[in-house]
N, C-alpha and C positions, 0 to 999 in steps of 0.2 A: 638810897644805898650807895655805899662807896665800895669798889673793888680795885684793888692795887696789884697789877702784874709786875713782877720783879724780873729784870734781866731777861727780857723776851726778845728774841730776834724776829723783827717784822718782816714778814713776806708779802708784800703788796706792792706790785709795779706801779699802781697809781698813787702811792704814798711817798711823800718826801723823806720819809724815814725806812724806805725799802732796804733791807738786808743790814739795818742797824740794830744793835743791842740796846735796848731802852726799857725804863719803867713806864708803865701806862695806867693812869689813874682815871677811873670811870666813876662818874657821878649820876645817879639816877637814870642810868642807861645811855648816857653820852659820854664821849672821851673828853675829859676835862683837862688833862695834862700828859704831854710825853716828854720826859727828860731822862738824862742818864741816871739820876739817882732822885727818887721821890720818897719822902717819909711823911705818912699820915697815920697816926695812931687809931684814927676811927675806921680806917678802911679794912676790909676782909682781904687778906693778903694771900696771893697764890703764887708760888715759886716751884721751879723745877730745873734741875741741872741742864736739861736739853731743851728748854721751852722755846717753842716757836709759835707765832701766832699769825693768822690769816683772815681775810674776810670770811665769813661764815660759808660752809660748804652748802650746796644745793644739790638734792637728788631729783632727777627729772622723770622717774618711772618707778613709783612705789604702789604696790597694791595693798589696801587696807580691807579687811573683811567687813567691818563695820560700815554701814547697816547690812543686816542680812546674814553675814557669815562671821559672826562674833566668835565662833569656835576656832577660827584661824587667826584673827588679829583684831584688836580693838583700837580705837583712836589712841588710848592711853600707851598701850604696849608698842605700838608702832612709833609713836613720839618718844618713848623711851629708848627704843632700839635705834632710832635715827640720831638722837642726841648722843648716845653712846658712840656711834659712828662719826660724830663730828659735824652732823648736819644741822643747820639751823633752819633749813626750809625744805620741804619735800612736795612734790607735785604728784597728787593722788589720783590713781586710775579710776575711771567711771563704772567699773565692773563691780557694782554693789547691788543690793536689792532692797528698795528699788534702785535703778542706775541713776547716775548723775546726768540726767538729760533735760532737766528744767531748772528754773531759777529757785524753786523751793528747796531742791536738794542741794544747790550751792549754798543757800542761806542756812541749811541744816549743818553743813560742813563748817561754814564760818562759825556758827554758834558753838558747836561741839568742840572745836579745836582752839578757841581764843585764850584759853588758860593753861594751854599744854606747853612744854619747853621748846617746841619748834613751831614754825609757821607751817600750816597745811594749806596748800593751794589746790583748788579743784581742777582738774582736767574735765572739762564738760565733754559728753558724748557727742560724736559727730552725727549719729543717727539715733532715732528715738528707741530707747531700750537697748541699745548697741545691737540692733537687729539688722543693721545694714539695708533697710528697706527705704526709709524717708529721713529727711534732715530733722534734726532735734532743734530745740529753740535755742541756737547757738548765740544769737544776738542778746537776747535776754539774759543768758547765762553770763556772758562776757560783762554786761552792765552790772552784774551783782558779784563779780570777782572771779570768774573763771579764767584761768591764766593761759589755757591752751584748749586744743580739742583733739579728741582721739576716741576710737572705740576700744582702746587699750587692748586686752587680751584677745579680742575678737576683730583683728584688722579689717578695714572695709574692704570687701571683695568686689563690689560692683564699681567698675571704672567710671561710669556715668555719674553715679552718687559721689564718688570721691572728687571728681572734677567739679561738680556742682558746689561741694563744700569748700574746695580751694578758691573758687570764684567768689562765694558767698563772703568768706572772711575777709577777703581784701577790703571790704567796705569799712572795717574797723582794724585793718592791720593785725588780723589774728594769725595764729600759727597752728598748724596742723601736725600731730604727731602720729607716725605709723609704724608698726612693728612690721617687718618685711617678711610675712609669711603668707604664702598661697595655700589657703586652708584645705583645699581638696586634697593636698598630699599629706596632711597631718591626721587626716581621719583613719588612715591605715598605718602610718608609720610611727615609731617610738623614739628613733635615734637617728643619727646621720647615716644616710645610705653609702655603704662602702665595704671594704674588706672586713672590717671589724663587724659591721652588722651581719654580714654573711657568715662569718665565723660563730657568731652568738645565736644565729637563727632569729634574729629580731627584724622586723619589718622596718625599712628605711625611709627617711625623708631626704630627698635629693637636694644638693645645694642650689640647683637651678630653680627650686621652688622659691628661694629667696631672691635670686638674681632676676627672675621674671618679674617678681613683684616691684623691685627697684627700678627696673627698666621702665615698667609701665608708669609707676609715679613720676619718674623724672619726665616722661613725655607729657603727662597731664600737667605738671608744674610748668614745663616750658610753654604750654599752650595757654595756661591760666595766669602766669606771672605771679603766683602766690608765694606763700611761705610754708617750707616744709622741714620737719625734723625727723629723720629715720632712726629709730631707737632699737639697739640690741643688733647691730649687724654682726654676721658671724662668718662672712665669706670675704676673702680678700679682693675678688671680682667685685663684689657689692661696694666694698670701700672705694675701689678704683673708679668705678662708675660715678659714685658720688663726688669724688675728687675732680673728675673731669667736668662734671655739671657745675661745680664751683668755679672752675676755671673759665666756663663759659659765662659766668655771671649769674646763674640762678641762685635764687635765695633758698639754698639748701644746706642743711647741717646734719650731723650723725652722732651716734654714741655707740660705744660697745660696753658690754657688761663685764664685771670682774671674773665672772665664772668662765666666759669664752677665753679669757687670757690665761686662766690658772689651769684649766682642765681640757682634755681632748677625749675622742671617742674611745681611746685606748683605755681610759680610766673606767670604762663601763664593763670590763671584763668579768667583775664580780657582780653584775647586775644590780648596782647601787641605785635605787630608785631616787635617791635625793639628788642624782646627777641627771635626772630626765628633765629637760628643760626645753623651752621652745622660744626661739630657734634651738635646734639640738646642738650639742658639742660637736664640733666638727674635728677633722683630722689633725694630727700634731703638726703637719706642714700648715695648715691654715692657722692654728693657734700661734705658731711662731711668726707667721706673717701678719697677723693681727698686733702682736707686740711691736713688731718693727713699724707698723702703721702708726701706732701711738707715739713711739719715739720721734718718727718723721713729721709729726704734727698733722697728720691726715685725719685725726679723730678729733672732735670738738668736746665731747663730755664722756665721762664715765657714768653710766646709768646703772643703779643697782639692779634693776629688774627684781625687786625684793617681792617675792610671791610666798607668803606665809600659808602654810597647809596643815591641818590637823593631821596626826599619824594615821588616821583611818584612810587618807587618800595616798599615803606612801607606803605603809606596811602591808604591801600586796604584791602580786606578780609585776613584774616590770612593765609588761604591755599594758596591765590595767591601771597602774599608777598615774596620778595626775602630774602635769607638767609644772615645774616650779621649784625655786629654792630661796632661802632668806639670805640677804647680802648686807643689809644696811651697817651692821657693826664691822664688818671685815673688809669693805670696798677699798678704804684707803690703804690698809695694811697690804692687801692683795696686790695692788698696783706697785707698791714699794717693793714687793717680793719679785714680781715679774719683770719690773723695768728699774733695777737698782741704779743704773746710770742716768735715768731721767732726771732733769733739773727740777729742784723744788718748785721754782717759779712755774714750770710747765705743769707740774701736778697741780698746783693750786688754779691754774688756768682750767684745767680739766674738771676740777670738783667745784670751782666757784665762779670765776670771772665769766668764762664763756657761757655757762648756763644763765647767768644774770643778763647777759647781753642779748642772748636769743630770745629770752621770755620777758624782757623788759622789767626785770627786778632790780631794785635799788642797789647801787654798787657799794655804797658805804665804805669809802676809803678809810685807811687807818690814819687819821689825823684829827687834830683838836677840833672839837665841835661836831663831828659825825657821830652818828648812832653807833653804839658799840654792839655789833653783831659779828661775833669772833669765834673762830675755831682754834683751840689750843691743842698742840701737838708736838711729837718728837720723832725725828727720823731715825734716832739712834737706839731707841728702846724697842723692845719686842712685845708683841702682843699674841695672846693665846685665847681664843674663844673657846669657853667650855659651857656645859649645860647649866652650871651654876652662875656664870655672869652673862649668859644669854638673856636679852632683855625682851625679845619677841615672845609672843604667846606660843609660837611653833618652833619645831626643831628640825625642820627639813633642810639640812646642810650637811656636806661632807668635810667641812673645815674644822670640826670641833677638835681640840687638842693639838692643833697644828701650829707650831711657832711661826709667826709672820713677822717681816721687818716693818717698823714703823708703828706708832701707837698714838691713838687719840687720847688726850688728857682731860679734855673737857670742852665746854663752850660757854659763851656768854651771849645771852639772848634775853629779850624782854626784860632788861635791867636786872637779871639775875645771873649768878655763876652756877653752873652745872658741873660738878666734878665727877669724873670716872674713877 
């Protein structure tokens, strides 16, 4: 199959064509030619007035219901949502039923996802059944394709077990992913503890629940000399702790979510259960500080923390609703919205290059002979997510019908063009 991109601005710091306007010819999944003007009558042509192209986006924290919770999301609907959001690869959380805690489950994911428009990488569980009691078969999972290890929505609470995991994965240069949540505080709380939670009469989750977990894990990382990615940091103190650990030389990286950059606890005044997330939305001051941290380069990745939930889990009283919202289709546009002055090269680092480096994913530079795994987008067009163009099986988001800056136009992956 031949695909021809016309007049595309290439955004790829590793490419000799970086920030140049070029035609790109793709033949059977490989970049065959890059020139100022290419004509090929046999090619499927894609052109757009404001077309830009980068190495494919990677999401590092996606929850898929299947197997076990297909009412929330299936492999197919997750892949469609991810592709529509510009992602060519997603890292899937192990919180399924059964959990991804052995090689057979990794093999199952590999088989189920091989014909989908995105690559789905398994995040193997750190503990058996994500119960936090004993280590899962991490080495076997790694040998069968698990890209990293985490207990996902159930972050490891035992310091001893987490230390053992950090030490264990050192033998094969593996990476742990931890959501910074001290679970004892979330059993009672539903939102950030502060003035707004008091006004609304909702039990709160204090910010130090996150900070304590980050401090603990940094100490364990320092002792083990392992590799750690902390996903979904929601406090500026947490970001600064990680930043100082980086300067110390520890192998630590971090991500923030789109919703923590777009919303704050003040947005919960109408008890919108779609904004009930974990970690919770923090104060407006924290939200603005996180935006600044992104611009200052203290954040490595934007992680969707896409948690699809059937309406039964959200259409209820706020304190009884489940945590989570969908984000795959809107992540790029949200970042454009909240950080309009961020350089496009930095945006691509946050969505593509950094994640590929952290998790040892092929970089696929945009040059002749390389695999064509590309995201097509415009920074000038607007995007509006509606219930009609939503690709996820679930609808738990507060971004419907909101006009956002920046639009994903499509992807090229596995030798095919997928247009939005």
